[in-house]
C-alpha positions in Angstrom: 168.7 -36.9 87.8 167.3 -40.4 88.3 164.1 -42.4 88.8 163.1 -44.8 91.5 162.6 -44.7 95.2 164.3 -42.2 97.6 165.9 -43.7 100.7 164.4 -42.3 103.9 166.5 -40.4 106.5 165.8 -39.5 110.1 162.2 -37.9 110.3 163.4 -34.8 112.2 166.1 -34.1 109.6 163.6 -34.7 106.7 161.1 -32.2 108.2 163.7 -29.4 108.4 165.0 -30.2 104.9 161.5 -30.1 103.4 160.8 -26.9 105.2 163.9 -25.3 103.8 163.0 -26.6 100.3 159.5 -25.1 100.6 161.0 -21.7 101.4 163.4 -22.0 98.5 160.7 -22.9 96.0 158.5 -20.0 97.2 161.3 -17.6 96.8 162.2 -18.9 93.3 158.6 -19.1 92.0 157.9 -15.6 93.3 161.1 -14.3 91.6 160.0 -15.9 88.3 156.4 -14.8 88.5 157.4 -11.2 89.3 160.3 -11.0 86.8 159.4 -9.2 83.6 158.2 -11.6 80.9 156.8 -14.3 83.2 153.6 -16.0 82.1 153.6 -19.1 84.4 150.2 -20.0 83.1 148.5 -17.5 85.3 147.7 -14.8 82.7 147.7 -10.8 81.1 147.4 -2.8 77.7 148.8 -3.2 74.4 147.9 -3.9 70.8 149.0 -6.3 68.2 149.8 -5.1 64.7 150.9 -6.7 61.5 153.9 -4.9 60.0 153.1 -1.2 59.6 149.4 -1.6 59.9 146.8 0.0 62.1 144.3 -1.3 64.6 140.8 -1.4 63.2 139.1 -1.5 66.6 140.0 -1.1 70.3 137.2 -2.0 72.7 137.4 -1.5 76.5 135.9 -4.4 78.5 134.5 -3.2 81.8 135.5 -5.9 84.2 134.1 -5.4 87.7 135.9 -8.2 89.4 137.9 -6.3 92.1 141.6 -6.3 92.6 144.5 -8.6 91.7 142.9 -9.4 88.4 144.2 -12.1 86.0 142.8 -13.1 82.6 142.7 -16.0 80.2 141.5 -16.6 76.6 138.4 -18.8 76.8 137.8 -20.2 73.3 137.7 -16.8 71.8 136.1 -15.1 74.8 137.9 -13.3 77.6 137.6 -14.5 81.2 138.8 -12.6 84.2 139.2 -13.5 87.9 139.6 -11.0 90.7 138.9 -10.5 94.4 135.2 -10.1 93.7 134.6 -13.1 91.4 134.7 -14.0 87.7 133.4 -12.4 84.5 133.4 -13.4 80.9 133.0 -11.3 77.7 132.6 -12.7 74.2 134.7 -11.5 71.3 132.2 -8.7 70.6 132.4 -7.3 74.2 129.1 -8.7 75.4 129.1 -10.0 79.0 128.1 -13.7 78.9 128.8 -14.7 82.5 129.2 -13.1 85.9 129.7 -14.9 89.2 130.3 -13.0 92.4 132.3 -14.5 95.3 135.3 -13.5 97.4 138.9 -14.4 96.7 142.0 -13.0 98.5 144.6 -14.3 96.1 142.6 -15.0 92.8 144.0 -17.1 90.1 142.6 -18.5 86.9 143.8 -21.1 84.3 142.0 -22.5 81.2 142.1 -25.2 78.5 139.9 -25.0 75.5 136.5 -23.6 76.4 136.9 -24.4 80.1 138.4 -22.4 83.0 138.9 -22.8 86.7 139.2 -19.8 89.1 140.5 -20.4 92.6 141.7 -18.7 95.7 145.3 -19.5 96.5 145.7 -19.9 100.2 141.9 -19.8 100.4 139.1 -22.3 99.7 136.9 -21.0 96.8 136.7 -22.8 93.5 134.6 -22.0 90.4 134.7 -24.0 87.1 132.9 -22.5 84.2 132.6 -22.1 80.4 131.9 -18.9 78.6 128.2 -19.0 79.6 127.7 -21.2 82.7 129.2 -22.2 86.0 129.8 -26.0 86.0 130.9 -26.3 89.6 131.4 -24.1 92.6 132.5 -25.2 96.0 134.7 -24.6 99.0 137.8 -26.9 99.1 138.3 -29.0 102.2 141.8 -27.5 102.8 144.0 -24.6 101.8 144.3 -24.4 98.0 147.8 -24.5 96.6 147.0 -24.8 92.9 144.5 -26.1 90.4 144.5 -27.2 86.8 142.0 -28.0 84.0 142.3 -29.9 80.8 140.7 -29.7 77.3 137.8 -32.0 78.3 136.8 -30.0 81.4 138.2 -32.4 83.9 140.1 -30.6 86.7 142.3 -31.0 89.7 142.5 -29.1 93.0 145.7 -29.3 95.2 145.2 -28.6 98.9 147.1 -28.8 102.1 145.2 -30.6 104.7 146.0 -31.9 108.2 149.0 -29.7 108.8 152.6 -30.2 108.0 153.5 -31.0 104.4 150.6 -33.3 103.8 149.2 -32.6 100.4 146.0 -33.8 98.7 145.1 -33.9 95.0 141.4 -34.3 94.1 140.4 -35.0 90.5 136.9 -34.0 89.2 135.1 -34.9 86.0 133.6 -32.4 83.7 130.3 -32.4 85.7 132.2 -31.4 88.8 132.0 -34.8 90.5 135.0 -36.0 92.5 136.4 -39.2 90.9 139.9 -39.7 92.4 141.9 -38.6 95.4 145.6 -38.9 96.1 147.2 -37.9 99.4 151.0 -37.6 99.8 152.1 -38.0 103.4 155.4 -36.2 102.8 156.8 -33.7 100.4 155.2 -30.4 99.6 152.8 -30.8 96.7 153.1 -27.9 94.2 150.7 -28.9 91.3 148.9 -31.6 89.5 148.0 -32.2 85.8 145.7 -34.5 84.0 146.5 -36.0 80.6 144.3 -35.0 77.7 142.4 -38.3 77.8 141.8 -38.1 81.6 143.6 -41.4 82.1 146.8 -40.3 83.8 147.6 -37.9 86.6 151.0 -36.3 87.2 151.7 -34.8 90.6 154.7 -32.4 91.2 156.1 -32.2 94.7 159.2 -31.4 96.6 161.2 -34.0 98.4 164.2 -33.7 100.8 166.4 -34.3 97.8 164.9 -32.2 95.0 161.7 -32.5 93.0 159.6 -35.4 92.1 156.9 -36.1 89.4 154.7 -38.9 90.4 152.5 -40.6 87.7 149.2 -42.4 88.4 148.1 -44.4 85.4 144.4 -45.2 84.9 143.5 -43.3 88.0 143.5 -46.6 89.9 143.7 -46.6 93.7 147.0 -47.7 95.3 150.6 -46.8 94.9 151.8 -44.7 92.0 152.9 -46.4 88.8 156.0 -44.4 88.1 158.1 -41.6 89.6 160.7 -39.3 88.2 163.1 -37.7 90.6 165.3 -34.6 89.8 167.9 -34.9 92.5 169.2 -31.5 93.7 167.0 -29.7 91.2 163.8 -27.7 91.3 161.0 -28.3 88.8 158.6 -25.3 88.8 156.0 -26.4 86.3 154.7 -29.5 84.4 152.6 -29.7 81.3 150.9 -32.7 79.6 151.4 -33.0 75.9 148.9 -34.4 73.4 150.9 -37.7 73.1 150.7 -38.4 76.8 154.3 -37.4 77.6 155.0 -34.7 80.2 157.1 -31.5 79.8 158.8 -30.5 83.0 160.4 -27.1 83.4 163.1 -26.7 86.0 165.2 -23.7 86.9 167.9 -24.7 84.4 166.4 -27.2 81.9 163.4 -28.5 79.9 162.8 -32.2 80.6 160.7 -34.7 78.7 159.2 -37.4 80.9 157.4 -40.4 79.3 154.7 -42.6 80.7 157.3 -45.0 82.2 158.7 -42.2 84.3 161.9 -41.9 82.3 163.0 -38.3 81.9 165.7 -36.8 79.7 166.7 -33.1 79.5 165.9 -32.0 76.0 167.2 -28.4 76.5 169.4 -26.9 79.2 170.4 -23.4 80.2 172.8 -23.9 83.0 174.5 -20.8 84.2 171.6 -18.6 83.2 168.5 -17.3 84.9 164.9 -18.0 83.8 163.1 -14.7 83.3 159.8 -16.1 82.0 158.1 -18.8 79.9 155.0 -19.8 78.0 153.6 -23.2 77.0 151.1 -24.0 74.4 150.4 -27.2 72.4 152.5 -26.0 69.5 155.7 -24.6 71.0 157.5 -23.5 74.2 159.0 -20.0 74.7 161.8 -19.3 77.2 163.1 -15.9 78.2 166.6 -16.5 79.7 168.7 -13.8 81.3 172.4 -13.8 81.2 174.0 -13.3 84.6 175.1 -9.7 84.5 173.9 -6.2 84.5 170.8 -4.9 82.7 168.4 -6.9 80.6 170.8 -8.9 78.4 169.4 -12.3 77.5 167.7 -14.5 74.9 164.3 -15.5 73.8 164.2 -19.1 72.6 161.3 -21.0 71.1 161.4 -24.8 71.1 159.5 -27.9 70.1 158.6 -30.4 72.8 161.6 -32.6 71.8 164.0 -29.7 72.4 164.5 -28.7 68.8 165.2 -25.0 68.6 162.7 -23.2 66.4 164.1 -19.7 66.9 166.6 -17.8 69.0 167.2 -14.1 69.4 169.2 -11.8 71.7 167.4 -9.2 73.7 168.6 -6.3 75.8 165.2 -4.7 76.6 163.1 -5.4 79.7 160.3 -7.8 79.0 157.1 -7.2 80.9 154.9 -10.0 79.6 154.8 -12.8 77.0 151.9 -14.7 75.5 151.6 -17.2 72.7 148.7 -18.7 70.7 149.0 -21.2 67.9 152.1 -20.0 66.0 152.3 -16.4 67.2 154.3 -15.0 70.1 153.7 -11.6 71.6 156.3 -9.9 73.7 155.4 -6.8 75.7 158.6 -4.9 76.4 159.3 -1.7 78.3 159.3 0.2 75.0 156.4 -1.5 73.2 155.1 -4.7 71.8 156.9 -7.0 69.4 155.1 -9.8 67.5 156.9 -12.9 66.2 156.1 -16.2 64.5 157.1 -19.3 66.5 160.4 -19.3 64.6 161.0 -15.7 65.9 160.5 -14.1 62.5 159.5 -10.5 63.4 156.1 -9.4 62.3 156.1 -6.1 64.2 158.6 -4.3 66.3 158.1 -1.6 69.0 158.8 1.2 66.5 156.0 -0.1 64.3 153.5 -0.4 67.0 151.4 2.1 68.8 151.2 0.7 72.3 149.3 1.8 75.4 151.3 3.4 78.1 150.9 1.6 81.4 150.3 -1.8 80.0 151.4 -4.6 82.4 150.2 -7.7 80.6 149.5 -9.0 77.2 147.3 -12.0 76.4 147.0 -13.5 72.9 143.4 -14.2 72.0 143.8 -15.7 68.6 142.3 -14.4 65.3 144.6 -11.4 65.3 143.3 -10.0 68.6 145.0 -9.4 72.0 144.0 -8.3 75.4 146.1 -5.6 77.0 145.6 -5.0 80.7 146.8 -3.1 83.7 145.4 -2.7 87.2 142.4 -0.7 86.0 141.8 -1.3 82.3 141.3 -4.2 79.9 141.4 -3.4 76.2 140.8 -5.8 73.4 142.5 -4.7 70.2 141.6 -6.1 66.8 144.1 -5.8 64.1 144.1 -4.9 60.4 146.3 -7.6 58.8 145.9 -6.4 55.2 
């Protein structure tokens, strides 16, 4: 692991190495996303209960957004994206927004009261709050990923011009394009804006591993700093409130500061990442042991790598979601709820769960969204 420039090799060899790395990252990301317990910031029929308590309400939300649905919590509301568009319900189950458009591979991410829905490998983009669409357009290239921050500024990563050429466009909260970066080589995976909209971090593959490139002040010209993970694969990056970046690789959590200096704050060499969640308060990792069955660990961490909690698990994990200081883990035998220090608040035997649940999404205020391919159920909990 090191920073600085990467020496260039023969163009033909670099092309084939990049192509091989792109195939590798696609295989690994698909494996992580489809492995039980993965959150991957692209969200999830269960209920949440306090110890030995009963749900006081369970309301079905009638999303009519087509197939391949995914959901996010939108400042207390529930937003869903599917093949037929987006839809938002408030906490009482009232529809507050519906926008119809076509997506082949719908995805949605959120921050605060803002969300962006986009069509992976397509062109459609919609940015919205719980009640209105802020921006809607067709991207100029094939969409790879998108992100949005707490202030409503957002990024769209596209492939344009063939080959591994990647473009990152930054938009303000009104939907106006304010900054563009094009990388001539290295497949661009994602981009993230800092909380104050002053810095942009771009994650891409290189012939030698992964690179995080930092553009400070969104000024034109060359990047200010780069962090290279030689012979390693970073699968996600996340801006913290203090302006530092968390990078998650296939075997470590790395803290990168504004000067491009990165240090691993937690490592899990020799294990396999089953899933993860990020929020502003803590990180959750589900790590499988190499072996038979579901043997592994759930670990919660602070951004500096300090372990908050750790527990062994031998049950299959379908989905994880966290909000504030609560972690919900949907397993193949029910739902478990923990504090961020992994103190158990409810175990599967204490919880009446919905058969067929495939994802769990923490909504805050003792509510959760449980979903499968056909249903979306919000469950409010009696915590007395």
